[in-house]
A tleap script that builds the chain and sets N, CA, C and O, in Angstrom:
source leaprc.protein.ff14SB
mol = sequence {
  NMET GLY THR GLU LEU TRP ARG CYS LEU ARG
  VAL GLY ASP TRP CYS LEU LEU ALA LEU SER
  VAL LEU LEU TRP ALA VAL LEU THR HIE TRP
  SER TRP GLN GLN PRO GLY ALA THR ARG VAL
  ARG ILE TYR GLN ASP GLY GLN LEU TYR ALA
  GLU LEU ASP LEU LEU ALA GLN ARG THR LEU
  ALA VAL PRO GLY PRO LEU GLY ALA THR VAL
  VAL GLU VAL ARG GLN GLY LYS ALA ARG ILE
  ALA GLN ASP PRO SER PRO ARG GLN TYR CYS
  VAL LYS ALA GLY TRP LEU GLN GLN ALA GLY
  GLN ALA ALA ILE CYS LEU PRO ASN ARG THR
  SER ILE GLU LEU THR GLY GLN GLN ALA ARG
  PRO TYR ASP SER LEU SER CTYR
}
set mol.1.N position { 114.917 112.056 90.249 }
set mol.1.CA position { 114.473 111.246 91.349 }
set mol.1.C position { 114.923 111.828 92.685 }
set mol.1.O position { 114.180 111.744 93.663 }
set mol.2.N position { 116.107 112.412 92.756 }
set mol.2.CA position { 116.612 112.983 93.996 }
set mol.2.C position { 115.780 114.158 94.483 }
set mol.2.O position { 115.577 114.312 95.687 }
set mol.3.N position { 115.295 114.989 93.570 }
set mol.3.CA position { 114.465 116.125 93.971 }
set mol.3.C position { 113.101 115.671 94.449 }
set mol.3.O position { 112.496 116.332 95.293 }
set mol.4.N position { 112.600 114.558 93.929 }
set mol.4.CA position { 111.300 114.034 94.387 }
set mol.4.C position { 111.376 113.599 95.844 }
set mol.4.O position { 110.411 113.754 96.593 }
set mol.5.N position { 112.511 113.060 96.245 }
set mol.5.CA position { 112.693 112.634 97.635 }
set mol.5.C position { 112.646 113.835 98.578 }
set mol.5.O position { 112.012 113.765 99.630 }
set mol.6.N position { 113.292 114.908 98.224 }
set mol.6.CA position { 113.310 116.101 99.073 }
set mol.6.C position { 111.909 116.726 99.172 }
set mol.6.O position { 111.547 117.271 100.215 }
set mol.7.N position { 111.140 116.648 98.111 }
set mol.7.CA position { 109.785 117.214 98.126 }
set mol.7.C position { 108.839 116.388 98.998 }
set mol.7.O position { 107.853 116.914 99.514 }
set mol.8.N position { 109.133 115.110 99.163 }
set mol.8.CA position { 108.280 114.234 99.971 }
set mol.8.C position { 108.436 114.478 101.469 }
set mol.8.O position { 107.557 114.104 102.245 }
set mol.9.N position { 109.521 115.090 101.883 }
set mol.9.CA position { 109.757 115.318 103.311 }
set mol.9.C position { 108.842 116.421 103.832 }
set mol.9.O position { 108.690 117.470 103.206 }
set mol.10.N position { 108.242 116.167 104.981 }
set mol.10.CA position { 107.343 117.147 105.598 }
set mol.10.C position { 108.051 117.811 106.769 }
set mol.10.O position { 109.198 117.486 107.073 }
set mol.11.N position { 107.369 118.736 107.420 }
set mol.11.CA position { 107.940 119.491 108.539 }
set mol.11.C position { 108.382 118.551 109.656 }
set mol.11.O position { 109.454 118.745 110.229 }
set mol.12.N position { 107.588 117.548 109.975 }
set mol.12.CA position { 107.946 116.591 111.020 }
set mol.12.C position { 109.193 115.796 110.674 }
set mol.12.O position { 110.002 115.480 111.546 }
set mol.13.N position { 109.342 115.475 109.391 }
set mol.13.CA position { 110.536 114.749 108.949 }
set mol.13.C position { 111.786 115.600 109.142 }
set mol.13.O position { 112.817 115.104 109.597 }
set mol.14.N position { 111.692 116.887 108.795 }
set mol.14.CA position { 112.822 117.798 108.963 }
set mol.14.C position { 113.162 117.974 110.441 }
set mol.14.O position { 114.337 118.028 110.806 }
set mol.15.N position { 112.148 118.063 111.285 }
set mol.15.CA position { 112.389 118.205 112.732 }
set mol.15.C position { 113.073 116.956 113.280 }
set mol.15.O position { 114.004 117.060 114.080 }
set mol.16.N position { 112.625 115.791 112.862 }
set mol.16.CA position { 113.237 114.546 113.310 }
set mol.16.C position { 114.679 114.442 112.824 }
set mol.16.O position { 115.552 113.990 113.564 }
set mol.17.N position { 114.930 114.852 111.600 }
set mol.17.CA position { 116.285 114.836 111.059 }
set mol.17.C position { 117.197 115.793 111.841 }
set mol.17.O position { 118.321 115.435 112.192 }
set mol.18.N position { 116.710 117.000 112.110 }
set mol.18.CA position { 117.496 117.976 112.863 }
set mol.18.C position { 117.757 117.490 114.291 }
set mol.18.O position { 118.865 117.647 114.805 }
set mol.19.N position { 116.746 116.903 114.933 }
set mol.19.CA position { 116.916 116.368 116.280 }
set mol.19.C position { 117.924 115.219 116.300 }
set mol.19.O position { 118.708 115.099 117.241 }
set mol.20.N position { 117.909 114.391 115.288 }
set mol.20.CA position { 118.864 113.276 115.201 }
set mol.20.C position { 120.296 113.783 115.055 }
set mol.20.O position { 121.207 113.259 115.696 }
set mol.21.N position { 120.496 114.783 114.231 }
set mol.21.CA position { 121.832 115.357 114.048 }
set mol.21.C position { 122.307 116.019 115.347 }
set mol.21.O position { 123.470 115.874 115.723 }
set mol.22.N position { 121.429 116.733 116.023 }
set mol.22.CA position { 121.783 117.368 117.292 }
set mol.22.C position { 122.139 116.322 118.346 }
set mol.22.O position { 123.131 116.473 119.059 }
set mol.23.N position { 121.346 115.277 118.447 }
set mol.23.CA position { 121.622 114.207 119.402 }
set mol.23.C position { 122.941 113.523 119.085 }
set mol.23.O position { 123.705 113.210 119.997 }
set mol.24.N position { 123.220 113.289 117.826 }
set mol.24.CA position { 124.486 112.676 117.415 }
set mol.24.C position { 125.655 113.567 117.840 }
set mol.24.O position { 126.651 113.060 118.357 }
set mol.25.N position { 125.556 114.878 117.632 }
set mol.25.CA position { 126.637 115.793 117.997 }
set mol.25.C position { 126.868 115.810 119.510 }
set mol.25.O position { 128.014 115.794 119.959 }
set mol.26.N position { 125.802 115.843 120.287 }
set mol.26.CA position { 125.935 115.856 121.747 }
set mol.26.C position { 126.554 114.558 122.248 }
set mol.26.O position { 127.456 114.593 123.086 }
set mol.27.N position { 126.090 113.417 121.754 }
set mol.27.CA position { 126.629 112.134 122.191 }
set mol.27.C position { 128.091 111.953 121.781 }
set mol.27.O position { 128.881 111.381 122.532 }
set mol.28.N position { 128.445 112.429 120.611 }
set mol.28.CA position { 129.836 112.348 120.173 }
set mol.28.C position { 130.732 113.175 121.077 }
set mol.28.O position { 131.790 112.703 121.494 }
set mol.29.N position { 130.331 114.392 121.384 }
set mol.29.CA position { 131.112 115.257 122.279 }
set mol.29.C position { 131.223 114.630 123.661 }
set mol.29.O position { 132.302 114.628 124.253 }
set mol.30.N position { 130.132 114.104 124.179 }
set mol.30.CA position { 130.111 113.528 125.513 }
set mol.30.C position { 130.979 112.266 125.592 }
set mol.30.O position { 131.669 112.058 126.590 }
set mol.31.N position { 130.953 111.436 124.567 }
set mol.31.CA position { 131.710 110.189 124.608 }
set mol.31.C position { 133.208 110.409 124.437 }
set mol.31.O position { 133.993 109.580 124.899 }
set mol.32.N position { 133.631 111.485 123.797 }
set mol.32.CA position { 135.055 111.745 123.613 }
set mol.32.C position { 135.647 112.559 124.753 }
set mol.32.O position { 136.865 112.720 124.828 }
set mol.33.N position { 134.818 113.067 125.627 }
set mol.33.CA position { 135.305 113.879 126.732 }
set mol.33.C position { 135.954 112.979 127.773 }
set mol.33.O position { 135.386 111.959 128.162 }
set mol.34.N position { 137.136 113.356 128.217 }
set mol.34.CA position { 137.849 112.582 129.222 }
set mol.34.C position { 137.930 113.389 130.507 }
set mol.34.O position { 137.973 114.619 130.471 }
set mol.35.N position { 137.952 112.694 131.650 }
set mol.35.CA position { 138.061 113.420 132.910 }
set mol.35.C position { 139.441 114.049 133.050 }
set mol.35.O position { 140.433 113.511 132.559 }
set mol.36.N position { 139.491 115.180 133.718 }
set mol.36.CA position { 140.758 115.856 133.942 }
set mol.36.C position { 141.587 115.118 134.978 }
set mol.36.O position { 141.042 114.455 135.861 }
set mol.37.N position { 142.883 115.230 134.871 }
set mol.37.CA position { 143.789 114.569 135.797 }
set mol.37.C position { 144.079 115.478 136.986 }
set mol.37.O position { 144.032 116.703 136.870 }
set mol.38.N position { 144.377 114.868 138.124 }
set mol.38.CA position { 144.724 115.622 139.331 }
set mol.38.C position { 146.125 115.305 139.836 }
set mol.38.O position { 146.726 116.116 140.540 }
set mol.39.N position { 146.651 114.132 139.485 }
set mol.39.CA position { 147.962 113.715 139.973 }
set mol.39.C position { 148.742 113.029 138.860 }
set mol.39.O position { 148.171 112.541 137.885 }
set mol.40.N position { 150.056 113.003 139.029 }
set mol.40.CA position { 150.928 112.279 138.106 }
set mol.40.C position { 151.720 111.259 138.925 }
set mol.40.O position { 152.287 111.575 139.970 }
set mol.41.N position { 151.741 110.043 138.423 }
set mol.41.CA position { 152.538 108.978 139.043 }
set mol.41.C position { 153.769 108.756 138.178 }
set mol.41.O position { 153.676 108.630 136.956 }
set mol.42.N position { 154.905 108.711 138.823 }
set mol.42.CA position { 156.176 108.510 138.134 }
set mol.42.C position { 156.708 107.139 138.540 }
set mol.42.O position { 156.872 106.847 139.725 }
set mol.43.N position { 156.970 106.313 137.548 }
set mol.43.CA position { 157.461 104.958 137.795 }
set mol.43.C position { 158.890 104.822 137.295 }
set mol.43.O position { 159.241 105.336 136.233 }
set mol.44.N position { 159.708 104.127 138.069 }
set mol.44.CA position { 161.069 103.794 137.668 }
set mol.44.C position { 161.242 102.293 137.834 }
set mol.44.O position { 161.090 101.760 138.933 }
set mol.45.N position { 161.557 101.620 136.749 }
set mol.45.CA position { 161.762 100.172 136.717 }
set mol.45.C position { 160.550 99.415 137.266 }
set mol.45.O position { 160.703 98.421 137.975 }
set mol.46.N position { 159.342 99.893 136.933 }
set mol.46.CA position { 158.108 99.234 137.332 }
set mol.46.C position { 157.634 99.551 138.741 }
set mol.46.O position { 156.551 99.117 139.135 }
set mol.47.N position { 158.408 100.287 139.500 }
set mol.47.CA position { 158.054 100.644 140.876 }
set mol.47.C position { 157.661 102.116 140.948 }
set mol.47.O position { 158.228 102.952 140.244 }
set mol.48.N position { 156.689 102.427 141.803 }
set mol.48.CA position { 156.268 103.822 141.974 }
set mol.48.C position { 157.407 104.616 142.605 }
set mol.48.O position { 157.826 104.331 143.727 }
set mol.49.N position { 157.901 105.607 141.880 }
set mol.49.CA position { 159.006 106.436 142.352 }
set mol.49.C position { 158.488 107.663 143.095 }
set mol.49.O position { 159.018 108.024 144.146 }
set mol.50.N position { 157.445 108.311 142.549 }
set mol.50.CA position { 156.876 109.507 143.171 }
set mol.50.C position { 155.466 109.716 142.647 }
set mol.50.O position { 155.125 109.259 141.556 }
set mol.51.N position { 154.654 110.405 143.426 }
set mol.51.CA position { 153.315 110.821 143.010 }
set mol.51.C position { 153.179 112.287 143.357 }
set mol.51.O position { 153.328 112.672 144.516 }
set mol.52.N position { 152.895 113.113 142.350 }
set mol.52.CA position { 152.868 114.565 142.523 }
set mol.52.C position { 151.512 115.129 142.160 }
set mol.52.O position { 150.798 114.582 141.319 }
set mol.53.N position { 151.162 116.239 142.809 }
set mol.53.CA position { 149.945 116.978 142.487 }
set mol.53.C position { 150.194 117.784 141.219 }
set mol.53.O position { 151.238 118.422 141.084 }
set mol.54.N position { 149.252 117.758 140.298 }
set mol.54.CA position { 149.436 118.478 139.027 }
set mol.54.C position { 149.333 119.991 139.170 }
set mol.54.O position { 149.756 120.721 138.274 }
set mol.55.N position { 148.782 120.470 140.270 }
set mol.55.CA position { 148.663 121.915 140.448 }
set mol.55.C position { 149.965 122.550 140.935 }
set mol.55.O position { 150.140 123.764 140.833 }
set mol.56.N position { 150.868 121.742 141.456 }
set mol.56.CA position { 152.153 122.261 141.920 }
set mol.56.C position { 153.113 122.367 140.738 }
set mol.56.O position { 153.085 121.539 139.828 }
set mol.57.N position { 153.949 123.378 140.761 }
set mol.57.CA position { 154.962 123.523 139.716 }
set mol.57.C position { 156.239 122.879 140.229 }
set mol.57.O position { 156.792 123.282 141.253 }
set mol.58.N position { 156.699 121.861 139.491 }
set mol.58.CA position { 157.840 121.106 139.995 }
set mol.58.C position { 158.575 120.434 138.846 }
set mol.58.O position { 157.971 120.053 137.843 }
set mol.59.N position { 159.886 120.296 139.006 }
set mol.59.CA position { 160.718 119.550 138.078 }
set mol.59.C position { 161.461 118.495 138.893 }
set mol.59.O position { 162.048 118.799 139.932 }
set mol.60.N position { 161.428 117.266 138.416 }
set mol.60.CA position { 162.005 116.148 139.156 }
set mol.60.C position { 162.895 115.345 138.228 }
set mol.60.O position { 162.491 114.994 137.119 }
set mol.61.N position { 164.124 115.050 138.685 }
set mol.61.CA position { 165.056 114.212 137.932 }
set mol.61.C position { 164.965 112.797 138.488 }
set mol.61.O position { 165.227 112.567 139.669 }
set mol.62.N position { 164.597 111.859 137.639 }
set mol.62.CA position { 164.428 110.467 138.036 }
set mol.62.C position { 165.622 109.675 137.505 }
set mol.62.O position { 165.805 109.587 136.291 }
set mol.63.N position { 166.440 109.094 138.394 }
set mol.63.CA position { 167.608 108.341 137.926 }
set mol.63.C position { 167.194 107.022 137.278 }
set mol.63.O position { 166.280 106.345 137.749 }
set mol.64.N position { 167.877 106.670 136.196 }
set mol.64.CA position { 167.616 105.423 135.486 }
set mol.64.C position { 168.914 104.803 135.024 }
set mol.64.O position { 169.976 105.377 135.263 }
set mol.65.N position { 168.874 103.662 134.376 }
set mol.65.CA position { 170.093 102.985 133.937 }
set mol.65.C position { 170.921 103.782 132.924 }
set mol.65.O position { 172.142 103.632 132.876 }
set mol.66.N position { 170.272 104.625 132.118 }
set mol.66.CA position { 170.993 105.415 131.118 }
set mol.66.C position { 171.337 106.819 131.602 }
set mol.66.O position { 172.118 107.521 130.960 }
set mol.67.N position { 170.766 107.230 132.719 }
set mol.67.CA position { 170.949 108.587 133.225 }
set mol.67.C position { 169.644 109.113 133.788 }
set mol.67.O position { 168.720 108.342 134.049 }
set mol.68.N position { 169.564 110.414 133.975 }
set mol.68.CA position { 168.383 111.030 134.594 }
set mol.68.C position { 167.329 111.382 133.550 }
set mol.68.O position { 167.639 111.917 132.486 }
set mol.69.N position { 166.080 111.069 133.878 }
set mol.69.CA position { 164.921 111.490 133.100 }
set mol.69.C position { 164.279 112.643 133.852 }
set mol.69.O position { 163.969 112.514 135.037 }
set mol.70.N position { 164.076 113.761 133.182 }
set mol.70.CA position { 163.523 114.957 133.823 }
set mol.70.C position { 162.026 115.031 133.557 }
set mol.70.O position { 161.589 115.085 132.407 }
set mol.71.N position { 161.242 115.033 134.642 }
set mol.71.CA position { 159.787 115.145 134.567 }
set mol.71.C position { 159.404 116.541 135.033 }
set mol.71.O position { 159.837 116.993 136.093 }
set mol.72.N position { 158.589 117.221 134.234 }
set mol.72.CA position { 158.168 118.586 134.548 }
set mol.72.C position { 156.653 118.611 134.768 }
set mol.72.O position { 155.887 118.077 133.965 }
set mol.73.N position { 156.238 119.241 135.867 }
set mol.73.CA position { 154.822 119.386 136.203 }
set mol.73.C position { 154.535 120.877 136.298 }
set mol.73.O position { 155.231 121.611 137.000 }
set mol.74.N position { 153.481 121.324 135.569 }
set mol.74.CA position { 153.161 122.753 135.579 }
set mol.74.C position { 151.732 122.973 135.099 }
set mol.74.O position { 151.326 122.412 134.081 }
set mol.75.N position { 150.975 123.776 135.816 }
set mol.75.CA position { 149.639 124.241 135.434 }
set mol.75.C position { 148.690 123.113 135.049 }
set mol.75.O position { 147.985 123.212 134.045 }
set mol.76.N position { 148.666 122.047 135.834 }
set mol.76.CA position { 147.746 120.956 135.575 }
set mol.76.C position { 148.169 120.007 134.473 }
set mol.76.O position { 147.366 119.193 134.015 }
set mol.77.N position { 149.424 120.098 134.038 }
set mol.77.CA position { 149.940 119.241 132.980 }
set mol.77.C position { 151.273 118.643 133.428 }
set mol.77.O position { 151.920 119.159 134.340 }
set mol.78.N position { 151.669 117.571 132.787 }
set mol.78.CA position { 152.969 116.947 133.062 }
set mol.78.C position { 153.578 116.472 131.753 }
set mol.78.O position { 152.872 116.164 130.793 }
set mol.79.N position { 154.902 116.419 131.737 }
set mol.79.CA position { 155.606 115.914 130.561 }
set mol.79.C position { 156.973 115.402 130.965 }
set mol.79.O position { 157.487 115.718 132.038 }
set mol.80.N position { 157.546 114.610 130.087 }
set mol.80.CA position { 158.944 114.236 130.242 }
set mol.80.C position { 159.727 115.230 129.399 }
set mol.80.O position { 159.654 115.216 128.171 }
set mol.81.N position { 160.475 116.091 130.073 }
set mol.81.CA position { 161.171 117.182 129.392 }
set mol.81.C position { 162.486 116.724 128.767 }
set mol.81.O position { 162.845 117.176 127.680 }
set mol.82.N position { 163.208 115.829 129.445 }
set mol.82.CA position { 164.488 115.341 128.938 }
set mol.82.C position { 164.632 113.868 129.295 }
set mol.82.O position { 164.166 113.409 130.338 }
set mol.83.N position { 165.294 113.139 128.393 }
set mol.83.CA position { 165.530 111.725 128.643 }
set mol.83.C position { 166.759 111.297 127.852 }
set mol.83.O position { 166.945 111.742 126.719 }
set mol.84.N position { 167.595 110.446 128.422 }
set mol.84.CA position { 168.796 110.005 127.699 }
set mol.84.C position { 168.538 108.906 126.663 }
set mol.84.O position { 169.483 108.438 126.027 }
set mol.85.N position { 167.306 108.492 126.481 }
set mol.85.CA position { 166.989 107.444 125.510 }
set mol.85.C position { 167.302 107.920 124.091 }
set mol.85.O position { 167.202 109.113 123.805 }
set mol.86.N position { 167.675 107.009 123.211 }
set mol.86.CA position { 168.101 107.429 121.865 }
set mol.86.C position { 166.998 107.999 120.976 }
set mol.86.O position { 167.272 108.922 120.208 }
set mol.87.N position { 165.768 107.496 121.043 }
set mol.87.CA position { 164.738 107.935 120.093 }
set mol.87.C position { 163.829 109.038 120.615 }
set mol.87.O position { 163.128 109.675 119.829 }
set mol.88.N position { 163.823 109.272 121.894 }
set mol.88.CA position { 163.085 110.393 122.498 }
set mol.88.C position { 161.567 110.322 122.298 }
set mol.88.O position { 160.915 111.363 122.227 }
set mol.89.N position { 160.995 109.126 122.206 }
set mol.89.CA position { 159.549 108.998 122.024 }
set mol.89.C position { 158.773 109.595 123.198 }
set mol.89.O position { 157.746 110.244 122.997 }
set mol.90.N position { 159.253 109.381 124.411 }
set mol.90.CA position { 158.531 109.884 125.579 }
set mol.90.C position { 158.579 111.413 125.631 }
set mol.90.O position { 157.623 112.039 126.090 }
set mol.91.N position { 159.652 112.012 125.179 }
set mol.91.CA position { 159.742 113.478 125.135 }
set mol.91.C position { 158.809 114.021 124.055 }
set mol.91.O position { 158.183 115.065 124.242 }
set mol.92.N position { 158.716 113.324 122.938 }
set mol.92.CA position { 157.853 113.751 121.830 }
set mol.92.C position { 156.368 113.627 122.166 }
set mol.92.O position { 155.529 114.204 121.474 }
set mol.93.N position { 156.035 112.880 123.224 }
set mol.93.CA position { 154.629 112.765 123.643 }
set mol.93.C position { 154.094 114.118 124.095 }
set mol.93.O position { 152.888 114.354 124.022 }
set mol.94.N position { 154.953 114.998 124.554 }
set mol.94.CA position { 154.549 116.353 124.932 }
set mol.94.C position { 153.808 116.397 126.260 }
set mol.94.O position { 153.934 115.511 127.104 }
set mol.95.N position { 153.029 117.467 126.410 }
set mol.95.CA position { 152.288 117.696 127.652 }
set mol.95.C position { 151.093 116.762 127.732 }
set mol.95.O position { 150.333 116.632 126.772 }
set mol.96.N position { 150.926 116.113 128.873 }
set mol.96.CA position { 149.787 115.250 129.140 }
set mol.96.C position { 148.887 115.965 130.135 }
set mol.96.O position { 149.382 116.575 131.083 }
set mol.97.N position { 147.569 115.902 129.938 }
set mol.97.CA position { 146.674 116.595 130.856 }
set mol.97.C position { 145.374 115.855 131.166 }
set mol.97.O position { 144.602 116.307 132.011 }
set mol.98.N position { 145.119 114.734 130.504 }
set mol.98.CA position { 143.905 113.971 130.743 }
set mol.98.C position { 144.229 112.711 131.539 }
set mol.98.O position { 145.279 112.098 131.348 }
set mol.99.N position { 143.324 112.335 132.428 }
set mol.99.CA position { 143.502 111.121 133.220 }
set mol.99.C position { 143.627 109.918 132.295 }
set mol.99.O position { 142.874 109.789 131.330 }
set mol.100.N position { 144.572 109.045 132.589 }
set mol.100.CA position { 144.797 107.860 131.782 }
set mol.100.C position { 145.903 108.007 130.760 }
set mol.100.O position { 146.374 107.001 130.231 }
set mol.101.N position { 146.337 109.221 130.461 }
set mol.101.CA position { 147.423 109.412 129.509 }
set mol.101.C position { 148.747 109.010 130.153 }
set mol.101.O position { 148.923 109.122 131.366 }
set mol.102.N position { 149.672 108.543 129.322 }
set mol.102.CA position { 150.962 108.098 129.833 }
set mol.102.C position { 152.051 108.360 128.805 }
set mol.102.O position { 151.786 108.452 127.606 }
set mol.103.N position { 153.282 108.480 129.295 }
set mol.103.CA position { 154.470 108.564 128.449 }
set mol.103.C position { 155.475 107.568 129.017 }
set mol.103.O position { 155.716 107.540 130.224 }
set mol.104.N position { 156.058 106.755 128.145 }
set mol.104.CA position { 156.921 105.664 128.585 }
set mol.104.C position { 158.269 105.761 127.880 }
set mol.104.O position { 158.335 105.852 126.655 }
set mol.105.N position { 159.334 105.742 128.664 }
set mol.105.CA position { 160.706 105.712 128.149 }
set mol.105.C position { 161.266 104.320 128.432 }
set mol.105.O position { 161.819 104.083 129.506 }
set mol.106.N position { 161.131 103.410 127.490 }
set mol.106.CA position { 161.527 102.019 127.712 }
set mol.106.C position { 163.024 101.828 127.947 }
set mol.106.O position { 163.391 101.101 128.870 }
set mol.107.N position { 163.906 102.443 127.160 }
set mol.107.CA position { 165.331 102.190 127.406 }
set mol.107.C position { 165.787 102.623 128.810 }
set mol.107.O position { 166.680 102.005 129.389 }
set mol.108.N position { 165.181 103.671 129.348 }
set mol.108.CA position { 165.568 104.157 130.674 }
set mol.108.C position { 164.639 103.639 131.772 }
set mol.108.O position { 164.807 103.978 132.943 }
set mol.109.N position { 163.657 102.816 131.388 }
set mol.109.CA position { 162.725 102.180 132.329 }
set mol.109.C position { 161.983 103.191 133.195 }
set mol.109.O position { 161.795 102.969 134.391 }
set mol.110.N position { 161.567 104.286 132.600 }
set mol.110.CA position { 160.865 105.349 133.307 }
set mol.110.C position { 159.547 105.627 132.603 }
set mol.110.O position { 159.475 105.596 131.375 }
set mol.111.N position { 158.496 105.899 133.387 }
set mol.111.CA position { 157.213 106.251 132.791 }
set mol.111.C position { 156.449 107.180 133.722 }
set mol.111.O position { 156.688 107.217 134.930 }
set mol.112.N position { 155.522 107.930 133.129 }
set mol.112.CA position { 154.603 108.757 133.906 }
set mol.112.C position { 153.182 108.409 133.488 }
set mol.112.O position { 152.929 108.042 132.341 }
set mol.113.N position { 152.263 108.531 134.432 }
set mol.113.CA position { 150.853 108.255 134.165 }
set mol.113.C position { 150.026 109.275 134.929 }
set mol.113.O position { 150.286 109.528 136.105 }
set mol.114.N position { 149.032 109.862 134.273 }
set mol.114.CA position { 148.153 110.809 134.935 }
set mol.114.C position { 146.939 110.084 135.493 }
set mol.114.O position { 146.362 109.218 134.835 }
set mol.115.N position { 146.559 110.445 136.704 }
set mol.115.CA position { 145.395 109.847 137.350 }
set mol.115.C position { 144.429 110.951 137.746 }
set mol.115.O position { 144.813 112.113 137.878 }
set mol.116.N position { 143.165 110.571 137.934 }
set mol.116.CA position { 142.137 111.534 138.297 }
set mol.116.C position { 141.270 111.027 139.422 }
set mol.116.O position { 141.626 110.079 140.121 }
set mol.117.N position { 140.121 111.669 139.594 }
set mol.117.CA position { 139.190 111.311 140.650 }
set mol.117.C position { 138.438 110.026 140.338 }
set mol.117.O position { 138.098 109.267 141.246 }
set mol.118.N position { 138.176 109.779 139.060 }
set mol.118.CA position { 137.387 108.610 138.664 }
set mol.118.C position { 138.289 107.401 138.481 }
set mol.118.O position { 139.500 107.531 138.305 }
set mol.119.N position { 137.679 106.225 138.525 }
set mol.119.CA position { 138.420 104.991 138.301 }
set mol.119.C position { 138.942 104.959 136.870 }
set mol.119.O position { 138.368 105.580 135.974 }
set mol.120.N position { 140.012 104.245 136.671 }
set mol.120.CA position { 140.619 104.135 135.354 }
set mol.120.C position { 139.673 103.409 134.402 }
set mol.120.O position { 139.163 102.341 134.740 }
set mol.121.N position { 139.432 103.970 133.220 }
set mol.121.CA position { 138.579 103.281 132.247 }
set mol.121.C position { 139.304 102.051 131.698 }
set mol.121.O position { 140.533 101.997 131.673 }
set mol.122.N position { 138.519 101.071 131.261 }
set mol.122.CA position { 139.115 99.868 130.707 }
set mol.122.C position { 139.655 100.143 129.307 }
set mol.122.O position { 139.012 100.804 128.491 }
set mol.123.N position { 140.824 99.632 129.056 }
set mol.123.CA position { 141.425 99.682 127.726 }
set mol.123.C position { 142.280 98.437 127.566 }
set mol.123.O position { 142.228 97.544 128.412 }
set mol.124.N position { 143.039 98.360 126.538 }
set mol.124.CA position { 143.831 97.163 126.266 }
set mol.124.C position { 144.927 96.941 127.310 }
set mol.124.O position { 145.385 95.812 127.485 }
set mol.125.N position { 145.355 97.998 128.005 }
set mol.125.CA position { 146.403 97.843 129.008 }
set mol.125.C position { 145.848 97.447 130.374 }
set mol.125.O position { 146.508 96.713 131.110 }
set mol.126.N position { 144.674 97.906 130.724 }
set mol.126.CA position { 144.142 97.646 132.065 }
set mol.126.C position { 143.106 96.536 132.091 }
set mol.126.O position { 142.572 96.225 133.156 }
set mol.127.N position { 142.810 95.932 130.951 }
set mol.127.CA position { 141.790 94.882 130.901 }
set mol.127.C position { 142.341 93.578 131.430 }
set mol.127.O position { 141.628 92.575 131.467 }
savepdb mol mol.pdb
quit
C-alpha cells in the first residue's frame, strides 16, 4: 500500500511538497533569528549601575554585598567573568551576544542585560 501512494504522486505534487519544505525551512530560520545587541546594561540591586557599548573592550568591577562582580565586554559580547556567589550560575551563562539575553547573580544582586536597536520582544519577564 505504501508504494501505491508514492506512485500516485505527480510532478505538481512533488513541486508542492518541495516548496512546502523550503518554506518551512525559511520560516523556521527567520523566526529563530534574534537581533544583535549593541549595548549592555549592568544592574546592581535593581538600579542601573552602568550602560556600556558592546564594541568597546572593557572590564568593570561592580561592588555588591558579597564582593565585586567582574563584567567583561569584548568584540560585541558581554559576560560575567567572576562573581563571589556560591553557585556561579551567572558565570556559567558564558558570553551573551543577542539582544534580550541576560545573566543574573541573585546572591550578589547583580545582573547584566543586552539591548539592541529594536524594542524588547514580549516574554514572560516583560509581559
